[in-house]
Every structure is written in C-alpha cells, then in structure tokens.
NUTIPA-59521 format. One record per residue (C-alpha): residue in three letters; x, y, z. Coordinates in Angstrom, 1 decimal. Example, Ala and Ser with C-alpha at 12.3 -4.5 7.8 and 13.67 -1.06 7.14 Angstrom:
ala	12.3	-4.5	7.8
ser	13.7	-1.1	7.1
REM end
This chain:
unk	10.9	24.7	-6.3
unk	12.4	28.1	-6.9
unk	12.3	27.5	-10.7
unk	8.7	26.6	-10.9
unk	6.6	28.8	-13.2
unk	2.9	29.5	-13.1
unk	0.8	30.4	-16.0
unk	-2.1	31.9	-14.1
unk	-2.6	35.3	-12.6
unk	-2.6	34.0	-9.0
unk	0.8	33.7	-7.4
unk	2.6	30.4	-7.6
unk	3.3	30.4	-3.9
unk	-0.4	30.6	-3.0
unk	-1.1	27.8	-5.5
unk	1.7	25.6	-4.1
unk	0.5	26.2	-0.6
unk	-3.1	25.3	-1.6
unk	-1.9	22.1	-3.3
unk	0.0	21.0	-0.2
unk	-3.0	21.6	2.0
unk	-5.3	19.7	-0.3
unk	-2.7	16.9	-0.2
unk	-2.8	16.9	3.6
unk	-6.5	16.0	3.4
unk	-6.0	13.0	1.1
unk	-4.9	10.4	3.6
unk	-5.1	11.6	7.3
unk	-9.0	11.5	7.6
unk	-8.9	7.9	6.4
unk	-5.8	6.5	8.0
unk	-6.5	8.1	11.4
unk	-9.4	5.7	11.9
unk	-7.7	2.3	12.2
unk	-6.2	2.9	15.6
unk	-9.7	3.5	17.0
unk	-11.5	0.6	15.3
unk	-11.4	-1.4	18.6
unk	-13.1	1.4	20.5
unk	-15.7	2.0	17.7
unk	-16.4	-1.7	17.5
unk	-16.9	-2.0	21.3
unk	-19.1	1.1	21.4
unk	-21.5	-0.1	18.7
unk	-21.1	-3.9	19.3
unk	-20.1	-4.4	15.6
unk	-18.9	-7.6	14.0
unk	-15.5	-8.0	12.5
unk	-17.0	-7.8	9.0
unk	-19.0	-4.6	9.9
unk	-16.0	-2.9	11.4
unk	-13.9	-3.9	8.4
unk	-16.4	-2.2	6.1
unk	-15.3	1.1	7.6
unk	-11.8	0.6	6.1
unk	-13.2	-0.8	2.8
unk	-16.0	1.8	2.2
unk	-13.7	4.7	1.4
unk	-11.7	2.6	-1.0
unk	-14.8	1.6	-2.8
unk	-15.7	5.2	-3.0
unk	-12.3	5.9	-4.5
unk	-12.9	3.3	-7.2
unk	-16.4	4.3	-8.1
unk	-15.9	8.1	-8.1
unk	-12.4	8.3	-9.7
unk	-13.6	7.7	-13.3
unk	-16.0	10.6	-13.0
unk	-13.7	13.1	-11.4
unk	-12.2	14.3	-14.7
unk	-15.7	14.8	-16.1
unk	-16.6	16.9	-13.1
unk	-13.5	19.0	-13.6
unk	-14.3	19.5	-17.3
unk	-17.8	20.7	-16.3
unk	-17.0	22.9	-13.3
unk	-13.3	23.5	-13.5
unk	-10.4	22.0	-11.6
unk	-10.4	24.6	-8.9
unk	-14.1	24.5	-8.1
unk	-14.2	20.7	-8.2
unk	-11.3	20.4	-5.8
unk	-13.0	22.9	-3.5
unk	-16.1	20.7	-3.6
unk	-13.9	17.7	-2.8
unk	-12.7	19.5	0.4
unk	-16.3	20.3	1.3
unk	-17.3	16.6	0.9
unk	-14.4	15.6	3.2
unk	-15.4	18.2	5.8
unk	-19.1	17.1	5.7
unk	-18.0	13.4	6.0
unk	-15.8	14.1	9.0
unk	-18.6	16.0	10.7
unk	-21.1	13.1	10.1
unk	-18.6	10.4	11.0
unk	-18.0	11.9	14.4
unk	-21.6	12.8	15.2
unk	-22.3	9.6	17.2
unk	-25.0	7.8	15.2
unk	-24.3	4.4	13.6
unk	-25.8	5.5	10.2
unk	-23.7	8.7	10.2
unk	-20.5	6.7	10.9
unk	-20.9	4.9	7.7
unk	-22.4	7.7	5.6
unk	-19.7	10.1	6.8
unk	-17.0	7.6	6.1
unk	-18.3	7.2	2.5
unk	-18.5	11.0	2.1
unk	-14.8	11.3	3.1
unk	-14.0	8.6	0.5
unk	-15.8	10.6	-2.2
unk	-13.9	13.8	-1.5
unk	-10.5	12.1	-1.2
unk	-11.2	10.2	-4.5
unk	-11.8	13.5	-6.4
unk	-8.7	15.1	-4.9
unk	-6.6	12.0	-5.6
unk	-7.5	12.1	-9.3
unk	-7.4	15.8	-10.0
unk	-4.3	17.0	-8.0
unk	-1.9	15.3	-10.5
unk	-3.7	17.0	-13.3
unk	-3.2	20.4	-11.6
unk	0.5	19.7	-11.2
unk	0.7	18.6	-14.9
unk	-1.1	21.6	-16.1
unk	0.6	24.4	-14.1
unk	4.0	22.8	-13.4
unk	4.7	20.5	-16.3
unk	8.5	20.7	-15.9
unk	8.5	19.9	-12.2
unk	6.0	17.0	-12.0
unk	8.4	14.7	-10.0
unk	9.5	17.3	-7.4
unk	6.1	18.7	-6.8
unk	4.6	15.2	-6.6
unk	7.2	14.4	-3.9
unk	6.3	17.6	-2.0
unk	2.6	16.9	-1.8
unk	3.3	13.2	-1.0
unk	5.4	14.5	1.9
unk	2.5	16.6	3.0
unk	0.2	13.6	2.8
unk	2.6	11.5	4.9
unk	3.3	14.1	7.6
unk	-0.4	14.8	8.1
unk	-1.2	11.1	8.3
unk	1.7	10.4	10.7
unk	0.7	13.1	13.1
unk	-2.9	12.0	13.0
unk	-2.0	8.3	13.7
unk	0.4	9.3	16.6
unk	-2.1	11.7	18.2
unk	-5.4	10.0	17.7
unk	-5.2	7.4	20.5
unk	-4.1	9.8	23.2
unk	-6.9	12.2	22.1
unk	-9.4	9.4	22.2
unk	-8.3	8.5	25.7
unk	-8.7	12.2	26.8
unk	-12.0	13.1	25.1
unk	-13.5	10.0	23.5
unk	-13.2	8.6	19.9
unk	-15.9	10.8	18.5
unk	-14.2	14.0	19.6
unk	-10.8	12.7	18.4
unk	-12.2	12.0	14.9
unk	-13.9	15.4	14.9
unk	-10.5	17.1	15.2
unk	-9.8	16.2	11.6
unk	-12.3	18.8	10.5
unk	-9.5	21.4	10.9
unk	-7.7	20.0	7.8
unk	-10.4	20.6	5.1
unk	-11.6	23.9	6.7
unk	-8.1	25.4	6.5
unk	-7.5	24.1	3.0
unk	-10.8	25.5	1.8
unk	-9.9	28.9	3.2
unk	-6.5	28.9	1.5
unk	-8.0	27.5	-1.8
unk	-10.8	30.0	-2.1
unk	-8.8	32.7	-4.0
unk	-8.1	30.1	-6.7
unk	-11.9	29.9	-7.5
unk	-11.7	33.3	-9.3
unk	-9.4	31.8	-11.8
unk	-11.4	28.6	-12.3
unk	-10.9	26.9	-15.6
unk	-14.0	25.4	-17.3
unk	-14.4	23.1	-20.2
unk	-10.8	23.6	-21.4
unk	-9.4	20.6	-23.3
unk	-5.9	21.2	-21.7
unk	-7.1	20.8	-18.2
unk	-9.2	17.7	-17.8
unk	-10.5	15.0	-20.1
unk	-13.6	12.8	-20.2
unk	-13.9	10.0	-17.7
unk	-13.5	7.2	-20.2
unk	-10.0	8.4	-21.2
unk	-10.3	7.3	-24.8
unk	-7.3	5.2	-26.0
unk	-5.8	5.3	-22.5
unk	-7.8	2.2	-21.6
unk	-6.3	0.3	-24.6
unk	-2.7	1.2	-23.7
unk	-0.4	-1.5	-22.3
unk	1.7	1.1	-20.6
unk	-1.3	2.7	-19.0
unk	-2.3	-0.7	-17.5
unk	1.3	-1.2	-16.3
unk	1.2	2.2	-14.5
unk	-2.3	1.3	-13.2
unk	-1.2	-2.1	-11.8
unk	1.9	-0.7	-10.2
unk	-0.1	2.0	-8.4
unk	-3.0	-0.4	-7.7
unk	-0.8	-3.1	-6.2
unk	1.1	-0.6	-4.1
unk	-2.2	0.8	-2.9
unk	-3.6	-2.6	-2.1
unk	-0.7	-3.6	0.2
unk	-0.5	-0.1	1.7
unk	-4.2	0.1	2.7
unk	-4.3	-3.6	3.8
unk	-1.3	-3.0	6.2
unk	-2.5	0.4	7.3
unk	-6.0	-0.9	8.0
unk	-4.9	-3.8	10.1
unk	-1.4	-3.0	11.5
unk	-2.6	-2.0	14.9
unk	-4.6	-5.3	15.1
unk	-1.6	-7.3	13.8
unk	0.6	-5.9	16.4
unk	-1.8	-6.2	19.3
unk	-2.4	-9.8	18.3
unk	1.4	-10.3	18.6
unk	1.2	-9.1	22.2
unk	1.9	-5.4	21.8
unk	0.1	-2.8	23.9
unk	-2.5	-0.8	22.0
unk	-0.7	2.5	22.6
unk	2.5	1.1	21.3
unk	0.8	-0.3	18.2
unk	-0.8	3.1	17.5
unk	2.6	4.7	17.8
unk	4.1	2.3	15.2
unk	1.1	3.0	13.0
unk	2.2	6.6	13.2
unk	5.8	5.6	12.5
unk	4.7	3.8	9.4
unk	2.8	6.9	8.2
unk	5.8	9.2	8.9
unk	8.1	6.8	7.0
unk	5.9	7.2	4.0
unk	6.7	10.9	4.0
unk	10.5	10.3	3.9
unk	10.6	9.5	0.2
unk	8.9	12.8	-0.5
unk	12.2	14.5	0.4
unk	14.4	12.1	-1.6
unk	12.5	10.8	-4.6
unk	11.9	14.2	-6.3
unk	15.6	15.1	-6.8
unk	16.3	11.5	-7.8
unk	13.5	11.4	-10.4
unk	14.6	14.7	-11.9
unk	17.9	13.1	-12.8
unk	16.4	9.8	-14.2
unk	15.0	9.4	-17.6
unk	14.3	5.7	-16.9
unk	12.8	4.7	-13.5
unk	12.7	0.9	-13.9
unk	15.3	0.0	-11.2
unk	13.9	2.6	-8.7
unk	10.4	1.3	-9.0
unk	11.4	-2.3	-8.7
unk	13.6	-1.6	-5.6
unk	10.9	0.3	-3.6
unk	8.3	-2.4	-4.3
unk	11.0	-4.9	-3.1
unk	11.3	-3.0	0.2
unk	7.6	-3.5	0.8
unk	7.8	-7.2	0.1
unk	10.7	-7.6	2.6
unk	8.9	-5.6	5.3
unk	5.7	-7.7	4.9
unk	7.7	-10.9	5.2
unk	9.4	-9.5	8.2
unk	6.1	-8.7	10.0
unk	5.0	-12.2	9.2
unk	8.2	-14.0	10.5
unk	9.7	-11.6	13.0
unk	7.0	-9.3	14.5
unk	9.3	-8.4	17.4
unk	11.2	-6.2	15.0
unk	8.0	-4.3	14.0
unk	9.6	-0.9	14.3
unk	12.2	-1.8	11.5
unk	9.5	-3.4	9.3
unk	7.1	-0.4	9.8
unk	9.8	2.0	8.7
unk	10.9	-0.1	5.7
unk	7.3	-0.7	4.7
unk	6.5	3.0	5.0
unk	9.5	4.0	2.9
unk	8.6	1.3	0.2
unk	5.0	2.1	-0.1
unk	5.5	5.9	0.2
unk	8.1	5.8	-2.6
unk	5.7	3.6	-4.6
unk	2.9	6.1	-4.2
unk	5.1	9.0	-5.4
unk	6.4	7.0	-8.3
unk	2.9	5.8	-9.3
unk	1.6	9.4	-9.2
unk	4.7	10.7	-11.0
unk	4.2	8.1	-13.7
unk	0.8	9.7	-14.4
unk	2.6	12.9	-15.5
unk	5.8	11.3	-16.8
unk	4.0	8.7	-19.1
unk	1.5	11.3	-20.5
unk	2.0	14.3	-22.8
unk	-0.6	16.7	-21.5
unk	-3.1	17.4	-18.7
unk	-5.9	15.8	-20.7
unk	-4.1	12.5	-20.8
unk	-2.9	12.9	-17.2
unk	-6.5	13.3	-16.0
unk	-7.6	10.3	-18.0
unk	-4.7	8.0	-16.8
unk	-5.2	9.3	-13.2
unk	-8.9	8.3	-13.3
unk	-8.2	4.9	-14.9
unk	-5.3	4.0	-12.5
unk	-7.1	5.1	-9.4
unk	-10.4	3.5	-10.4
unk	-8.8	0.1	-11.0
unk	-6.2	0.5	-8.3
unk	-8.7	1.3	-5.6
unk	-11.0	-1.6	-6.7
unk	-8.0	-3.8	-6.0
unk	-7.2	-1.9	-2.8
unk	-10.8	-2.2	-1.5
unk	-10.6	-6.0	-1.7
unk	-7.3	-6.1	0.3
unk	-8.4	-5.1	3.9
unk	-11.6	-7.1	3.7
unk	-9.8	-10.2	2.4
unk	-7.1	-9.9	5.1
unk	-9.8	-9.7	7.8
unk	-11.7	-12.7	6.5
unk	-8.5	-14.7	6.2
unk	-7.5	-13.7	9.7
unk	-10.9	-14.8	11.1
unk	-10.8	-18.1	9.2
unk	-7.2	-19.0	10.0
unk	-6.8	-17.4	13.3
unk	-3.4	-15.9	12.3
unk	-2.0	-13.0	10.2
unk	0.7	-15.1	8.6
unk	-1.1	-16.1	5.5
unk	-2.7	-12.6	4.8
unk	0.8	-11.0	5.2
unk	2.4	-13.6	3.0
unk	-0.2	-13.0	0.2
unk	0.5	-9.2	0.5
unk	4.2	-10.0	0.1
unk	3.4	-11.9	-3.1
unk	1.5	-8.9	-4.4
unk	4.4	-6.7	-3.6
unk	6.7	-9.0	-5.7
unk	4.2	-8.6	-8.6
unk	4.5	-4.9	-8.2
unk	8.3	-5.2	-8.6
unk	7.6	-6.6	-12.1
unk	5.0	-3.9	-12.9
unk	7.3	-1.2	-11.7
unk	10.0	-2.4	-14.0
unk	7.6	-2.1	-17.0
unk	6.0	1.2	-16.0
unk	9.3	2.8	-15.4
unk	10.4	2.6	-19.0
unk	10.8	6.0	-20.8
unk	7.7	5.8	-22.9
unk	4.4	7.6	-23.3
unk	1.0	6.0	-23.4
unk	0.3	7.1	-27.0
unk	3.7	5.8	-28.3
REM end
C-alpha cells in the first residue's frame, strides 16, 4: 500500500484507515447475531420462521436499498452518504438491543440498510481514489471485515452468558461510532453530483451486459451460500451433537478464515490479468466444505476453515471484479448496485429456504447438498467473470 496515491487534499492514510473501519461495520453487526438466535427465540417465544426472518431481513434490505445507493451518493456525495450509512447501522444496533420485540426487527432492518449502502459505495471509493490498487485494497478491507466478524462471533456467546444477549448485541455500537469519528474529516471534502464518482441507480447498459450478469451471479451465489451457512452453522453443529459454546467458536473460526484470503488474494490478483482459474478454485473450496459438513460433520473444524477461505476469497474476487471489469467509478457504482441488488435477493432466499427444508425434512443434509450445488454453479460463473474483459467491450 506504500505506492497508493490519493487525489484529494486529505491524507491517504486517514482515508485508508476510514475505509477499513467502515469495512469492519459491514459484516460483524449482522453475523454476530446467529450464535444468539436460540436465546432470542426463547426470550420472545418465537417460531422458527419468525427467528429465521432476523437473518433474512438484513439481506432483503441489502437487495432493496443497493440499487438506490449510487443515486444517494450522486445527490449527497460519497463521503456524506457513507457517514449516513454508519449512522443507520448505529441506530439499528441501539434499537435491536433495546429489548422490545418491534425494535428487534426494526433495528435489524436498519442495520441492513446501512450495511447495504456501505457495501455498494465502498468499492466505488476504492475505484475513484485508488484505481491502480483495486485488488490489494479490496483485500485489505475484506480482511478488516473478516477479522471484525470473527472477533464478534467468538466473543458474543461468552458476553451473552455474562451480561445477557441484549447487552452483548449493544457492544456492537462501538464499531459505527468509532468509524464515524474517524470518517468525519472526510466530510469536508465531500464530492457531490460528480459524474466520476457515482452513477444513477439503473446503471444504464450495465444491466444489458452479459459480463455484468456473470459478475453478479458469481458474487450472488457466493453470498447465498455464505449467508446460508453463517446463519445456520451454529444450529447445524448443535443438531449434530456439538455444545453451543463449541458451535459458537467454530462460527468464529469460519469468520476468521474468511479474513485469511484478504492477506493472500491481493498480491495474487495484482499479478494476474485473468482470474478464471482462481475464481473457479475458490468456489470449489466452498462446494467441498459444504459436502463435508453434510457427510462428515465430526470434522467441522476443517470444513469451517475451508468454507471460510473459499467464501472469503469469493467475496474479495467478486468485489474486485466490480473494479476490474469496469472502466471508471461511474460504471463501478452501477455494477456494484446491480450485483448486490440481485446477489442479495438470492442470498435472502437462502437462509429462509434452508430453515424451511430443515423443518420439513428434519435434517440439514438436503439444504447443505443444495448449497453445494449452488457453489458448483459459482465455479462456472467465476470462470466466465474472471476473463480479462470490460462490461462495455
């Protein structure tokens, strides 16, 4: 990162630090909840469908809000819109942990809205300010996402045992508040209505590009299997006879494993003009891990690590494709909105479908097998999306 250049008056170090802190908010407030779903369900006497909605609601928010994120950035500037996203996450966390049933759902939805905006606009900031270091910086902020999520998953159950699940969820408020404090100096340099920063929500010809759909499906399928597994892994493992604390720890191991590719993928991508083989291989890792969880759950530690590496690398590649397959920040914002809108619509269906199948069949084998098939489809999409082309070619 020593070679990164910054075209704005604010120092590049401050901007990089702000980007990494924003990234730390884009997964942990969501993935920290699944280990506590049992406690939440018992406290409010919720049905399986009702508790499953808590994992689906943010993903629906991701899908619904993503297409409009670029429009918000065009109207108010990337910096101010990202600050607003952090404020939405903070408010959502406060509501979710306040103790009322209505605020649990409203707060969870608010967290999803804030994360959706950050998911879409952070690649656009990277493309605009660091166009020659898209892969390495994407890897760095994916690492920040993974580490924050891993720490939250590992610590959330012990904190809930010590102080209750509401207090444990309230601790996440530290993340957006710190990020807002660090990001505040960027507001003075806020860009507004500049064509090189963010484009309109519909993305123009992006939606008619075959390559854009290949990137979208690669990212979407990866997100579907990731959020399905993350949402239900503790339940899958406890159903297999594992103690809840151990299942929560493996949930954290999976999150930490997603951070590992952030160290490795950036340097690899910087040397590759064609990413077809890499994309196919990492999606294959996810398929093998899902089949392993289905057939040999006693080796859950190995499968959790392999799955985390596969999906973590898939997320980095998918986000990198947004910058690598486009020519400017305008296109990057449009492709980011498209890929995350469609991708999270797919991802929203995953956890709910897995829960319904589990209730209907009494086993996780079929849901895990279907996720493995989706991972194999992602292998093919990654091979197509990894070609050295641009969406307007």
